[in-house]
N, C-alpha and C positions, 0 to 999 in steps of 0.2 A: 281792717285792711289799710286804712290811712296810716295807722301807727306802724304797720309793717313797712309801708313805703318810706316813711320818714326814717325808720331804723336802717333800712337798706341804704338810703342816700347818705345818712350819717356814717355808716360803716364804710362805704366806699371812699368817702372823704378822709376818714381816719386812716384807712389802708394806704391811700396815696401819700400821706404824711408820715408813714411808719409809726403811727401812734395808736396801735390797736392793742388791747389787753384781752386776757382770757374772759373776763367779765363781758367785754364788748362782743367777743366771738359767741359767747353763750346767748346774749340778747339777739344777735343776728340770726343765729340758728333757730331760736324760738320764734322770731318774726317770720321765718320761712317755714315754720312747722317742721324743723329738722332737729337732729341731735348733733351736738358738737363732738367731733373726734379729731384729735391732733396727734402728731407724731414727730419724732426726731429721726431723720433718716441719714444714715451714714453716707458720705460721699464715696465715689468710686475707689476701689482698692481695699485690701484687707487691713485690719488693725495692725498686723505685723508690718506690712509694707509702709503704712503711715508712720509707724514708730521708727523704722529704718530710715525713711526719708528725713524725718525730723532730726534724728541723730546725725545723719550725714551733713545736714545744713549747719548744725551746731559745730560739728567737727571741722568743717570747711572754714567757718568764720574764725574758729580758734587758730587753725593752722595758718591762715592768712595773716592774722594779727601777729603771730609769732614771727612769721617771715618779714613783715613790715618793721617790726622792732629790731630785728637782727640785721637787716639790710644796711642801715647806716654804719654799722660797725664791721661791715664786710663779712658777716657771719651767716648770711642767708644760705640755706642749703638747697633750695629749689626742689625739695622732696615733699611738697605739700600733699601730693596724692597718697603717698605711703603713710604719712602722718595722719591724714584725714581718715584713712581706713582704720588705722589703729585706734584713733580717738573715737570714731563711730562705734567700733566694736566695744570699747570700754563703756561708752554711754549706754549701749544696749544691755550690757551685762549687769548694770545696776538694778 
């Protein structure tokens, strides 16, 4: 039981410092007479929505960069919304 208490205390300190490993988690589970189970859980939204959001972010960054480089030459078009949509569609088609 003393070993279990030491393991739990050590685990909690490691967790606070974001320095925990799977080996540590297994030891912790064993000390508590438990089985380790871990998972990667998708955040809210569908994979398709996440891909569309990421494509839009990239497209917006690209369109803004183009606008900034063209502005000093008086060639800015202020059509970033339309360009962003086309660029995002192109990214998603890849």
